[in-house]
MARDRENPA-355797 format. One record per residue (C-alpha): residue number from 1; residue in one letter; x, y, z. Coordinates in nm, 4 decimals. Layout:
<pts>
{NUM; A; {X; Y; Z}} ...
</pts>
This chain:
<pts>
{1; M; {0.0000; 0.0000; 0.0000}} {2; R; {0.2830; 0.2382; 0.0902}} {3; R; {0.4581; 0.1549; -0.2346}} {4; L; {0.1408; 0.2237; -0.4316}} {5; L; {0.0955; 0.5583; -0.2532}} {6; F; {0.4585; 0.6471; -0.3268}} {7; C; {0.4119; 0.5718; -0.6961}} {8; I; {0.0973; 0.7870; -0.7071}} {9; L; {0.2822; 1.0766; -0.5441}} {10; V; {0.5749; 1.0444; -0.7862}} {11; L; {0.3364; 1.0334; -1.0812}} {12; A; {0.1531; 1.3417; -0.9541}} {13; F; {0.4846; 1.5249; -0.9153}} {14; C; {0.5921; 1.4316; -1.2670}} {15; Q; {0.2582; 1.5482; -1.4057}} {16; S; {0.2924; 1.8858; -1.2321}} {17; A; {0.6552; 1.9133; -1.3383}} {18; R; {0.5495; 1.8836; -1.7017}} {19; A; {0.2883; 2.1574; -1.6663}} {20; A; {0.3709; 2.4773; -1.8526}} {21; L; {0.4642; 2.7747; -1.6372}} {22; L; {0.4127; 3.0153; -1.9283}} {23; P; {0.0742; 2.9567; -2.0961}} {24; P; {0.1461; 2.8739; -2.4623}} {25; E; {-0.1257; 3.1123; -2.5825}} {26; F; {0.0533; 3.4036; -2.4129}} {27; T; {0.3413; 3.3715; -2.6573}} {28; K; {0.0897; 3.3987; -2.9426}} {29; S; {0.0186; 3.7563; -2.8348}} {30; V; {0.3800; 3.8524; -2.9166}} {31; V; {0.4645; 3.9821; -3.2660}} {32; A; {0.7807; 4.0950; -3.4398}} {33; I; {0.8023; 4.4602; -3.5447}} {34; G; {1.0230; 4.5502; -3.8392}} {35; F; {1.0327; 4.5863; -4.2136}} {36; I; {1.1167; 4.4035; -4.5360}} {37; Q; {1.4684; 4.4923; -4.6423}} {38; T; {1.5390; 4.4637; -5.0147}} {39; T; {1.8973; 4.4322; -5.1354}} {40; V; {1.9897; 4.5044; -5.4960}} {41; D; {2.3307; 4.3954; -5.6296}} {42; P; {2.4262; 4.4888; -5.9864}} {43; G; {2.3773; 4.1970; -6.2221}} {44; K; {2.1927; 3.9882; -5.9594}} {45; P; {1.8261; 3.9401; -5.8729}} {46; S; {1.7103; 4.1517; -5.5804}} {47; T; {1.6696; 3.9741; -5.2482}} {48; S; {1.4352; 4.0521; -4.9610}} {49; R; {1.4476; 3.9559; -4.5969}} {50; W; {1.2589; 4.0368; -4.2818}} {51; V; {1.4449; 4.2609; -4.0343}} {52; T; {1.3228; 4.2752; -3.6739}} {53; I; {1.3809; 4.6008; -3.4861}} {54; G; {1.1670; 4.5344; -3.1808}} {55; T; {0.8941; 4.3366; -3.0143}} {56; G; {0.5278; 4.4139; -2.9605}} {57; F; {0.2339; 4.2350; -2.8060}} {58; L; {-0.1458; 4.2446; -2.8326}} {59; Y; {-0.3238; 4.3789; -2.5267}} {60; G; {-0.6990; 4.3893; -2.4696}} {61; F; {-0.8354; 4.6909; -2.2810}} {62; L; {-1.1685; 4.6045; -2.1177}} {63; F; {-1.4399; 4.7901; -2.3125}} {64; K; {-1.7532; 4.6249; -2.1756}} {65; D; {-1.7597; 4.4196; -1.8578}} {66; D; {-1.9836; 4.1196; -1.7998}} {67; P; {-2.0186; 3.8696; -1.5142}} {68; E; {-1.9598; 3.5979; -1.7718}} {69; P; {-1.5949; 3.6257; -1.8864}} {70; K; {-1.6660; 3.4975; -2.2376}} {71; N; {-1.9111; 3.7843; -2.2949}} {72; R; {-1.6667; 4.0642; -2.2087}} {73; L; {-1.5607; 4.2937; -2.4922}} {74; Y; {-1.2173; 4.4463; -2.5465}} {75; Q; {-1.0428; 4.7089; -2.7542}} {76; V; {-0.7173; 4.5536; -2.8730}} {77; Y; {-0.3914; 4.7468; -2.8993}} {78; L; {-0.0445; 4.6672; -3.0207}} {79; V; {0.1954; 4.7746; -2.7441}} {80; T; {0.5689; 4.8363; -2.7785}} {81; A; {0.8444; 5.0696; -2.6574}} {82; K; {0.8385; 5.4225; -2.7994}} {83; H; {1.2068; 5.4191; -2.8971}} {84; V; {1.1407; 5.1205; -3.1270}} {85; I; {0.9220; 5.3254; -3.3585}} {86; I; {0.9961; 5.6933; -3.2921}} {87; E; {1.2691; 5.7385; -3.5566}} {88; H; {1.0497; 5.5743; -3.8188}} {89; L; {0.7608; 5.8024; -3.7262}} {90; A; {0.9865; 6.1072; -3.7564}} {91; A; {1.1078; 5.9895; -4.0977}} {92; K; {0.7518; 5.8964; -4.2009}} {93; R; {0.8596; 5.5387; -4.2722}} {94; D; {0.5893; 5.2760; -4.2362}} {95; L; {0.6558; 4.9779; -4.0134}} {96; Q; {0.5178; 4.6273; -4.0285}} {97; I; {0.4236; 4.3558; -3.7842}} {98; R; {0.4530; 3.9912; -3.8726}} {99; V; {0.1868; 3.7433; -3.7615}} {100; N; {0.1896; 3.3651; -3.8018}} {101; P; {-0.0958; 3.1875; -3.9819}} {102; K; {-0.2414; 2.8837; -3.8055}} {103; D; {-0.1163; 2.6760; -4.0987}} {104; E; {0.2307; 2.5850; -3.9712}} {105; T; {0.3568; 2.5297; -4.3258}} {106; A; {0.2721; 2.8854; -4.4316}} {107; R; {0.5119; 3.1769; -4.3921}} {108; G; {0.4277; 3.4687; -4.1675}} {109; T; {0.2204; 3.7573; -4.2991}} {110; E; {0.3417; 4.1162; -4.2758}} {111; F; {0.0849; 4.3846; -4.2001}} {112; T; {0.1796; 4.7468; -4.2633}} {113; I; {0.1046; 5.0051; -3.9954}} {114; P; {0.1209; 5.3457; -4.1659}} {115; T; {0.2879; 5.6275; -3.9776}} {116; E; {0.0378; 5.8778; -4.1184}} {117; P; {-0.2863; 5.6946; -4.1982}} {118; P; {-0.5757; 5.8937; -4.3432}} {119; P; {-0.8410; 5.9960; -4.0886}} {120; P; {-1.0222; 5.8469; -3.9099}} {121; S; {-0.7872; 5.5478; -3.8996}} {122; A; {-0.6053; 5.4703; -3.5768}} {123; R; {-0.2437; 5.5812; -3.5583}} {124; W; {0.0613; 5.5306; -3.3406}} {125; F; {0.0258; 5.7138; -3.0113}} {126; V; {0.2924; 5.7825; -2.7493}} {127; N; {0.2177; 5.8688; -2.3893}} {128; P; {0.2381; 6.2480; -2.3401}} {129; D; {0.3964; 6.1967; -1.9961}} {130; G; {0.7210; 6.0890; -2.1657}} {131; S; {0.7025; 5.7179; -2.0823}} {132; D; {0.8849; 5.4907; -2.3266}} {133; I; {0.5701; 5.3332; -2.4657}} {134; A; {0.3748; 5.3457; -2.7915}} {135; I; {0.0416; 5.1923; -2.8866}} {136; V; {-0.1752; 5.1566; -3.1931}} {137; Q; {-0.5273; 5.0182; -3.2012}} {138; I; {-0.5855; 4.7174; -3.4230}} {139; N; {-0.8836; 4.5159; -3.5417}} {140; F; {-0.8257; 4.1750; -3.3876}} {141; N; {-1.1329; 4.0364; -3.5631}} {142; L; {-0.9444; 4.0609; -3.8938}} {143; L; {-0.6719; 3.8328; -3.7571}} {144; K; {-0.9286; 3.5940; -3.6173}} {145; E; {-1.1268; 3.5816; -3.9399}} {146; G; {-0.8049; 3.5420; -4.1409}} {147; N; {-0.7187; 3.2261; -3.9479}} {148; Y; {-0.4065; 3.3703; -3.7861}} {149; D; {-0.2515; 3.2118; -3.4798}} {150; A; {-0.2968; 3.5234; -3.2671}} {151; F; {-0.4071; 3.5896; -2.9109}} {152; F; {-0.4491; 3.9041; -2.7040}} {153; L; {-0.3742; 3.9421; -2.3354}} {154; Q; {-0.6836; 4.0477; -2.1432}} {155; G; {-0.5979; 4.3424; -1.9217}} {156; D; {-0.8526; 4.2512; -1.6546}} {157; T; {-0.7484; 3.8864; -1.6074}} {158; H; {-0.4047; 3.8248; -1.7621}} {159; A; {-0.2290; 4.1359; -1.6304}} {160; A; {-0.1071; 4.2394; -1.2863}} {161; P; {-0.0820; 4.6172; -1.2354}} {162; I; {0.0981; 4.7515; -0.9285}} {163; S; {-0.2030; 4.6962; -0.7011}} {164; K; {-0.2290; 4.3328; -0.8140}} {165; M; {0.1455; 4.2795; -0.7736}} {166; K; {0.1159; 4.3976; -0.4134}} {167; E; {-0.1869; 4.1746; -0.3592}} {168; I; {-0.0086; 3.8594; -0.4775}} {169; G; {0.3013; 3.9480; -0.2770}} {170; S; {0.5421; 4.0196; -0.5638}} {171; S; {0.8936; 4.0989; -0.4455}} {172; A; {1.2575; 4.1019; -0.5505}} {173; G; {1.3693; 3.7491; -0.6316}} {174; D; {1.0449; 3.6396; -0.7961}} {175; G; {1.0987; 3.4638; -1.1269}} {176; V; {0.9996; 3.6213; -1.4585}} {177; F; {0.9821; 3.5319; -1.8273}} {178; V; {1.1064; 3.7841; -2.0839}} {179; V; {0.9526; 3.7183; -2.4267}} {180; G; {1.0599; 3.8697; -2.7556}} {181; F; {1.2831; 3.8711; -3.0607}} {182; P; {1.6366; 3.9793; -2.9647}} {183; L; {1.9195; 4.0269; -3.2147}} {184; N; {1.6955; 3.9868; -3.5217}} {185; L; {1.6334; 3.6227; -3.4249}} {186; A; {1.2631; 3.6277; -3.5079}} {187; G; {1.2920; 3.3640; -3.7791}} {188; I; {1.3368; 3.3818; -4.1538}} {189; E; {0.9802; 3.3091; -4.2644}} {190; R; {0.7756; 3.2861; -3.9432}} {191; N; {0.7900; 3.4318; -3.5934}} {192; Y; {0.9659; 3.2005; -3.3497}} {193; V; {0.9546; 3.3748; -3.0167}} {194; I; {1.2444; 3.3540; -2.7713}} {195; V; {1.1658; 3.3106; -2.4016}} {196; R; {1.4317; 3.3951; -2.1436}} {197; Q; {1.4164; 3.3571; -1.7679}} {198; G; {1.5155; 3.6072; -1.5021}} {199; I; {1.4110; 3.7465; -1.1671}} {200; I; {1.2754; 4.0727; -1.0355}} {201; A; {1.5856; 4.2574; -0.9197}} {202; R; {1.4308; 4.5660; -0.7590}} {203; L; {1.0675; 4.6529; -0.7001}} {204; E; {1.0465; 4.8711; -0.3893}} {205; E; {1.1191; 5.1926; -0.5808}} {206; L; {0.8147; 5.1309; -0.8001}} {207; F; {0.5916; 5.0420; -0.5055}} {208; N; {0.7076; 5.3548; -0.3174}} {209; K; {0.6558; 5.5742; -0.6271}} {210; A; {1.0240; 5.6692; -0.6269}} {211; S; {1.0594; 5.5304; -0.9808}} {212; R; {0.8315; 5.4787; -1.2793}} {213; T; {1.0044; 5.1525; -1.3724}} {214; F; {1.1356; 4.8423; -1.1985}} {215; L; {1.4443; 4.6331; -1.2644}} {216; I; {1.4649; 4.2726; -1.3728}} {217; D; {1.7804; 4.0626; -1.3736}} {218; S; {1.7712; 3.9325; -1.7295}} {219; F; {1.9792; 4.0158; -2.0345}} {220; A; {1.7910; 4.2343; -2.2825}} {221; F; {1.9371; 4.2958; -2.6262}} {222; P; {1.8358; 4.5019; -2.9310}} {223; G; {1.5033; 4.3587; -3.0459}} {224; N; {1.3805; 4.2796; -2.6927}} {225; S; {1.2511; 4.6335; -2.6464}} {226; G; {0.8743; 4.6450; -2.6204}} {227; G; {0.8469; 4.2777; -2.5302}} {228; P; {0.6253; 4.1579; -2.2447}} {229; V; {0.7499; 4.0461; -1.9040}} {230; F; {0.5502; 3.7791; -1.7206}} {231; I; {0.5794; 3.6861; -1.3553}} {232; K; {0.6444; 3.3169; -1.3104}} {233; P; {0.3992; 3.1097; -1.1034}} {234; E; {0.5488; 2.9360; -0.8013}} {235; L; {0.4308; 2.6230; -0.6218}} {236; T; {0.5918; 2.7060; -0.2877}} {237; S; {0.6909; 3.0062; -0.0776}} {238; I; {0.8824; 3.0682; 0.2432}} {239; Q; {0.7027; 3.1069; 0.5746}} {240; G; {0.5283; 3.4402; 0.6113}} {241; T; {0.4808; 3.4930; 0.2380}} {242; K; {0.2319; 3.3611; -0.0132}} {243; A; {0.2933; 3.1757; -0.3360}} {244; N; {0.1651; 3.3144; -0.6657}} {245; H; {0.0028; 3.0350; -0.8655}} {246; N; {-0.0700; 3.2314; -1.1827}} {247; C; {0.1313; 3.3724; -1.4703}} {248; Y; {0.0597; 3.7430; -1.5190}} {249; L; {0.1778; 4.0153; -1.7544}} {250; I; {0.3592; 4.2637; -1.5280}} {251; G; {0.5222; 4.4997; -1.7773}} {252; L; {0.7261; 4.5568; -2.0907}} {253; V; {1.1010; 4.5838; -2.1480}} {254; V; {1.2206; 4.9325; -2.2377}} {255; G; {1.5980; 4.8859; -2.2295}} {256; Y; {1.9005; 4.7443; -2.0551}} {257; K; {2.1077; 4.9198; -1.7910}} {258; P; {2.4601; 4.9790; -1.9260}} {259; Y; {2.7784; 5.0145; -1.7311}} {260; D; {3.0944; 5.1890; -1.8451}} {261; E; {3.4505; 5.0560; -1.8369}} {262; V; {3.7040; 5.3344; -1.8782}} {263; A; {4.0513; 5.2806; -2.0251}} {264; I; {4.2998; 5.5204; -1.8614}} {265; S; {4.6066; 5.6501; -2.0466}} {266; T; {4.9257; 5.5488; -1.8652}} {267; Q; {5.0885; 5.8685; -1.9875}} {268; T; {4.8274; 6.1350; -1.9125}} {269; K; {4.6272; 5.9439; -1.6497}} {270; Q; {4.3167; 6.0670; -1.8305}} {271; P; {4.0268; 5.8604; -1.9687}} {272; R; {4.1080; 5.7456; -2.3194}} {273; I; {3.8344; 5.5038; -2.4281}} {274; I; {3.4995; 5.4227; -2.2696}} {275; F; {3.3595; 5.0738; -2.3282}} {276; Q; {2.9863; 5.0376; -2.2622}} {277; E; {2.8656; 4.6927; -2.1607}} {278; N; {2.5333; 4.5287; -2.0846}} {279; S; {2.4930; 4.4973; -1.7070}} {280; G; {2.2325; 4.2198; -1.7324}} {281; L; {1.9707; 4.4436; -1.5699}} {282; A; {1.6733; 4.5670; -1.7704}} {283; D; {1.4300; 4.8530; -1.7107}} {284; T; {1.0655; 4.7497; -1.7193}} {285; L; {0.7517; 4.9624; -1.7347}} {286; P; {0.4597; 4.8321; -1.5248}} {287; V; {0.1238; 4.7368; -1.6749}} {288; D; {-0.0317; 5.0532; -1.5283}} {289; V; {0.1488; 5.2604; -1.7921}} {290; I; {-0.0213; 5.0608; -2.0689}} {291; D; {-0.3667; 5.1419; -1.9328}} {292; D; {-0.2726; 5.5058; -1.8718}} {293; T; {-0.1518; 5.5388; -2.2324}} {294; I; {-0.4720; 5.3882; -2.3712}} {295; K; {-0.6816; 5.6286; -2.1620}} {296; A; {-0.4695; 5.9227; -2.2813}} {297; Y; {-0.5210; 5.8075; -2.6414}} {298; M; {-0.8984; 5.7988; -2.5936}} {299; Q; {-0.8931; 6.1531; -2.4559}} {300; A; {-0.6666; 6.2818; -2.7339}} {301; F; {-0.8722; 6.1295; -3.0169}} {302; P; {-1.2319; 6.1067; -2.8956}} {303; T; {-1.3680; 6.1345; -3.2502}} {304; I; {-1.1818; 5.8312; -3.3878}} {305; Q; {-1.4273; 5.5488; -3.4130}} {306; P; {-1.2643; 5.2278; -3.2888}} {307; P; {-1.3118; 4.8950; -3.4624}} {308; S; {-1.5900; 4.6792; -3.3258}} {309; P; {-1.4879; 4.5594; -2.9794}} {310; D; {-1.3466; 4.2091; -2.9751}} {311; P; {-1.4709; 3.9214; -2.7617}} {312; S; {-1.2353; 3.7272; -2.5421}} {313; P; {-1.0005; 3.5084; -2.7510}} {314; N; {-1.1115; 3.2223; -2.5286}} {315; R; {-1.4660; 3.2595; -2.6538}} 
</pts>
């Protein structure tokens, strides 16, 4: 009997060990942002390739609440870091996002997001408070009807703003997932998202309103900017604290923290060359900034008619 009980416990442990800590559908909310680069060599056919400059993700802002989750309606936005797109906006260069079809044999589809669309179309919007964030409203129904393998994160259930982070006991040392497309590694024909692990390095400054961002201990490279950060669920916790059993969106990466190494001249004793390195710490904006930016957008453009609100992707 004891042996049978032992086997059952081992089996249960193995089953839980195989359970995903990052819901697979969450990664389907993440898209590559970039453009098609065409190269022309004299005497040779032109070649084109996808170039990733940053990461974005689809976020659903609750438009109409309902006691039944499947009946709630959302306005869906593409969210990224402002510095990913700002130079292209200034130069009036259109950017694209690439989305995977459900057909795994088909290449990804690029959708152009114009920098200056004709009214009343939605356009890129940056938060007027200076936060490193940009959004643009999209029609998720078009992706759904086009049979694309896309998902949007529901702000009311999949995200943890500062108040929720306090409620679930988030603190420095909690594990996180950083999702995106660093170093142009999105994939040649389809998006293949890269998931890295890390931990929350410093959170108290955000909770105490001494900072507008928090730090995570995870390497972020060019292309990671704008990508979502998810808090990792934990099965156990130390005495006096509580374990978080859910995976939540807690923010987006806006850049790494550099450190400088200075080469000193042996002759003049003055700095000669400064080498800037990646410290392995990354600045992260909390989810609250996403909601604040969406509200600011609605106030700035009250006459723009949004696409029909989208039902939950779980519907």
